[in-house]
Backbone as a printed PyTorch tensor [residue, N CA C, xyz], in Angstrom:
tensor([[[  0.8470,  -1.1770,   0.0000],
         [  0.0000,   0.0000,   0.0000],
         [  0.8920,   1.2390,   0.0000]],

        [[  0.5770,   2.1810,  -0.8530],
         [  1.3380,   3.4220,  -0.9480],
         [  1.0860,   4.2940,   0.2810]],

        [[  2.1000,   5.0650,   0.6470],
         [  1.9560,   6.0180,   1.7520],
         [  1.4330,   7.3210,   1.1640]],

        [[  0.1640,   7.5480,   1.2930],
         [ -0.5110,   8.6640,   0.6310],
         [ -0.1830,  10.0000,   1.2860]],

        [[ -0.2130,  10.0510,   2.6120],
         [ -0.0610,  11.3270,   3.3230],
         [  1.3220,  11.5430,   3.9170]],

        [[  2.1250,  10.5050,   3.9440],
         [  3.3930,  10.5840,   4.6600],
         [  3.2340,  10.2370,   6.1340]],

        [[  1.9820,  10.1000,   6.5790],
         [  1.6870,   9.7420,   7.9660],
         [  0.6730,   8.6120,   8.0430]],

        [[  0.5380,   7.8590,   6.9760],
         [ -0.5080,   6.8270,   6.9100],
         [ -0.4550,   5.8660,   8.0890]],

        [[  0.7270,   5.4050,   8.4350],
         [  0.8630,   4.4510,   9.5430],
         [  0.3400,   5.0530,  10.8460]],

        [[  0.7300,   6.2870,  11.1440],
         [  0.2870,   6.9420,  12.3730],
         [ -1.2290,   7.1430,  12.3760]],

        [[ -1.7900,   7.5100,  11.2410],
         [ -3.2390,   7.7170,  11.1380],
         [ -3.9790,   6.4030,  11.3530]],

        [[ -3.4930,   5.3290,  10.7480],
         [ -4.1390,   4.0250,  10.9100],
         [ -4.0460,   3.5320,  12.3510]],

        [[ -2.9100,   3.7530,  12.9960],
         [ -2.7570,   3.3720,  14.4030],
         [ -3.7750,   4.1230,  15.2600]],

        [[ -3.8750,   5.4230,  15.0440],
         [ -4.8160,   6.2230,  15.8280],
         [ -6.2600,   5.8110,  15.5350]],

        [[ -6.5800,   5.5530,  14.2800],
         [ -7.9430,   5.1390,  13.9170],
         [ -8.3140,   3.8220,  14.5890]],

        [[ -7.3930,   2.8760,  14.6050],
         [ -7.6600,   1.6040,  15.2810],
         [ -7.8590,   1.8170,  16.7760]],

        [[ -7.0250,   2.6440,  17.3850],
         [ -7.1480,   2.9000,  18.8230],
         [ -8.4960,   3.5420,  19.1510]],

        [[ -8.9370,   4.4900,  18.3260],
         [-10.2540,   5.1070,  18.5360],
         [-11.3740,   4.0930,  18.3570]],

        [[-11.2810,   3.2600,  17.3320],
         [-12.3230,   2.2520,  17.0920],
         [-12.4100,   1.2760,  18.2570]],

        [[-11.2700,   0.8180,  18.7450],
         [-11.2440,  -0.1310,  19.8630],
         [-11.8670,   0.4990,  21.1080]],

        [[-11.4480,   1.7190,  21.4400],
         [-11.9920,   2.3950,  22.6280],
         [-13.4970,   2.6130,  22.4920]],

        [[-13.9510,   2.9560,  21.3060],
         [-15.3850,   3.1760,  21.0840],
         [-16.1750,   1.8890,  21.2420]],

        [[-15.6860,   0.8110,  20.6590],
         [-16.3680,  -0.4830,  20.7770],
         [-16.4130,  -0.9220,  22.2360]],

        [[-15.2870,  -0.7750,  22.9410],
         [-15.2290,  -1.2140,  24.3370],
         [-16.1200,  -0.3730,  25.2500]],

        [[-16.4780,   0.8300,  24.8220],
         [-17.3370,   1.6770,  25.6520],
         [-18.8190,   1.3290,  25.5030]],

        [[-19.1470,   0.5020,  24.5280],
         [-20.5370,   0.0900,  24.3200],
         [-20.9570,  -0.9370,  25.3630]],

        [[-22.2610,  -1.0660,  25.6040],
         [-22.7300,  -2.1530,  26.4740],
         [-22.2730,  -3.4980,  25.8940]],

        [[-21.9460,  -4.4580,  26.7360],
         [-21.3990,  -5.7390,  26.2640],
         [-22.1860,  -6.3950,  25.1290]],

        [[-23.4910,  -6.3320,  25.1650],
         [-24.2780,  -6.9840,  24.1150],
         [-24.1600,  -6.2860,  22.7620]],

        [[-23.6990,  -5.0540,  22.7500],
         [-23.5610,  -4.3090,  21.4950],
         [-22.1290,  -4.2820,  20.9810]],

        [[-21.2010,  -4.7760,  21.7740],
         [-19.8030,  -4.7830,  21.3520],
         [-19.5850,  -5.8370,  20.2670]],

        [[-18.8070,  -5.4840,  19.2950],
         [-18.4400,  -6.4220,  18.2360],
         [-17.1160,  -7.0670,  18.6450]],

        [[-17.2160,  -8.1130,  19.4480],
         [-16.0470,  -8.6960,  20.1070],
         [-15.0150,  -9.2280,  19.1210]],

        [[-15.4400,  -9.9310,  18.1010],
         [-14.4810, -10.4940,  17.1400],
         [-13.7490,  -9.4020,  16.3780]],

        [[-14.4900,  -8.3950,  15.9280],
         [-13.8510,  -7.2840,  15.2260],
         [-12.8720,  -6.5620,  16.1430]],

        [[-13.2900,  -6.3280,  17.3780],
         [-12.4420,  -5.6260,  18.3330],
         [-11.1620,  -6.4180,  18.6130]],

        [[-11.2880,  -7.7100,  18.7820],
         [-10.1130,  -8.5530,  19.0280],
         [ -9.1530,  -8.5060,  17.8420]],

        [[ -9.6950,  -8.5590,  16.6320],
         [ -8.8420,  -8.4830,  15.4410],
         [ -8.1770,  -7.1180,  15.3290]],

        [[ -8.9210,  -6.0530,  15.6400],
         [ -8.3450,  -4.7050,  15.6160],
         [ -7.1940,  -4.5900,  16.6070]],

        [[ -7.3600,  -5.1820,  17.7880],
         [ -6.2950,  -5.1480,  18.7960],
         [ -5.0470,  -5.8600,  18.2920]],

        [[ -5.2290,  -7.0000,  17.6400],
         [ -4.0800,  -7.7370,  17.1000],
         [ -3.3610,  -6.9200,  16.0340]],

        [[ -4.1280,  -6.2920,  15.1490],
         [ -3.5320,  -5.4620,  14.1010],
         [ -2.7900,  -4.2820,  14.7240]],

        [[ -3.4300,  -3.6170,  15.6890],
         [ -2.8130,  -2.4650,  16.3470],
         [ -1.5100,  -2.8600,  17.0290]],

        [[ -1.5200,  -3.9610,  17.7500],
         [ -0.3050,  -4.4180,  18.4300],
         [  0.8220,  -4.6660,  17.4370]],

        [[  0.5130,  -5.2590,  16.2980],
         [  1.5300,  -5.5090,  15.2720],
         [  2.0410,  -4.2080,  14.6680]],

        [[  1.1410,  -3.2690,  14.4270],
         [  1.5400,  -2.0030,  13.8090],
         [  2.3930,  -1.1560,  14.7390]],

        [[  2.0530,  -1.1630,  16.0290],
         [  2.7640,  -0.3160,  16.9910],
         [  4.1310,  -0.9010,  17.3130]],

        [[  4.1740,  -2.1570,  17.6510],
         [  5.4510,  -2.8230,  17.8590],
         [  6.0280,  -2.7640,  19.2600]],

        [[  5.7200,  -1.7470,  20.0630],
         [  6.2680,  -1.6930,  21.4220],
         [  5.1450,  -1.4640,  22.4240]],

        [[  5.3060,  -2.0520,  23.5910],
         [  4.2980,  -1.9080,  24.6430],
         [  4.1710,  -0.4590,  25.1070]],

        [[  5.3010,   0.2660,  25.1600],
         [  5.2640,   1.6590,  25.6030],
         [  4.4670,   2.5230,  24.6270]],

        [[  4.7010,   2.3300,  23.3370],
         [  3.9810,   3.1180,  22.3350],
         [  2.5000,   2.7640,  22.3280]],

        [[  2.1860,   1.4910,  22.4850],
         [  0.7890,   1.0610,  22.5500],
         [  0.0910,   1.7100,  23.7460]],

        [[  0.7510,   1.7280,  24.8900],
         [  0.1860,   2.3520,  26.0910],
         [ -0.0010,   3.8490,  25.8870]],

        [[  0.9550,   4.5000,  25.2360],
         [  0.8650,   5.9410,  24.9870],
         [ -0.3130,   6.2690,  24.0740]],

        [[ -0.4390,   5.5320,  22.9810],
         [ -1.5300,   5.7740,  22.0270],
         [ -2.8790,   5.5150,  22.6880]],

        [[ -2.9870,   4.4180,  23.4030],
         [ -4.2390,   4.0520,  24.0610],
         [ -4.6370,   5.0970,  25.1000]],

        [[ -3.6860,   5.5350,  25.9050],
         [ -3.9760,   6.5410,  26.9360],
         [ -4.3970,   7.8660,  26.3050]],

        [[ -3.7350,   8.2520,  25.2340],
         [ -4.0690,   9.4980,  24.5530],
         [ -5.4970,   9.4710,  24.0120]],

        [[ -5.8750,   8.3700,  23.3920],
         [ -7.2250,   8.2290,  22.8400],
         [ -8.2600,   8.2260,  23.9560]],

        [[ -7.9980,   7.5040,  25.0270],
         [ -8.9600,   7.4450,  26.1340],
         [ -9.1440,   8.8190,  26.7840]],

        [[ -8.0440,   9.5750,  26.9390],
         [ -8.1620,  10.9330,  27.5010],
         [ -9.0140,  11.8210,  26.5920]],

        [[ -8.8720,  11.6420,  25.2960],
         [ -9.6280,  12.4580,  24.3490],
         [-11.1020,  12.0700,  24.3120]],

        [[-11.3870,  10.7720,  24.2880],
         [-12.7750,  10.3040,  24.2170],
         [-13.5120,  10.4090,  25.5450]],

        [[-12.7900,  10.1710,  26.6330],
         [-13.4230,  10.0830,  27.9510],
         [-12.6820,  10.9680,  28.9580]],

        [[-12.7200,  12.2990,  28.7700],
         [-11.9510,  13.1870,  29.6550],
         [-12.4210,  13.1500,  31.1040]],

        [[-13.6410,  12.6820,  31.3250],
         [-14.1720,  12.6350,  32.6940],
         [-13.5930,  11.4810,  33.5060]],

        [[-12.9850,  10.5110,  32.8390],
         [-12.4140,   9.3590,  33.5460],
         [-11.0080,   9.6860,  34.0340]],

        [[-10.6100,   9.1160,  35.1710],
         [ -9.2300,   9.3330,  35.6320],
         [ -8.2500,   8.6680,  34.6710]],

        [[ -7.1050,   9.2970,  34.4820],
         [ -6.1200,   8.7270,  33.5500],
         [ -5.0950,   7.8730,  34.2250]]])
């Protein structure tokens, strides 16, 4: 896949993190568990390090859910 913006990887990582956080915030019966699990696997492979994964996840959660403690 061509790098269209020069930041495609970063955009895809952030998009996956937002999708995962959004799905996980739904009531359990509405969560798409298989899709979410696959998204997590893809995100983990794309990010590559536990520290970066934690940073991206925390950033997205702070943005989506500012009322929650970080």
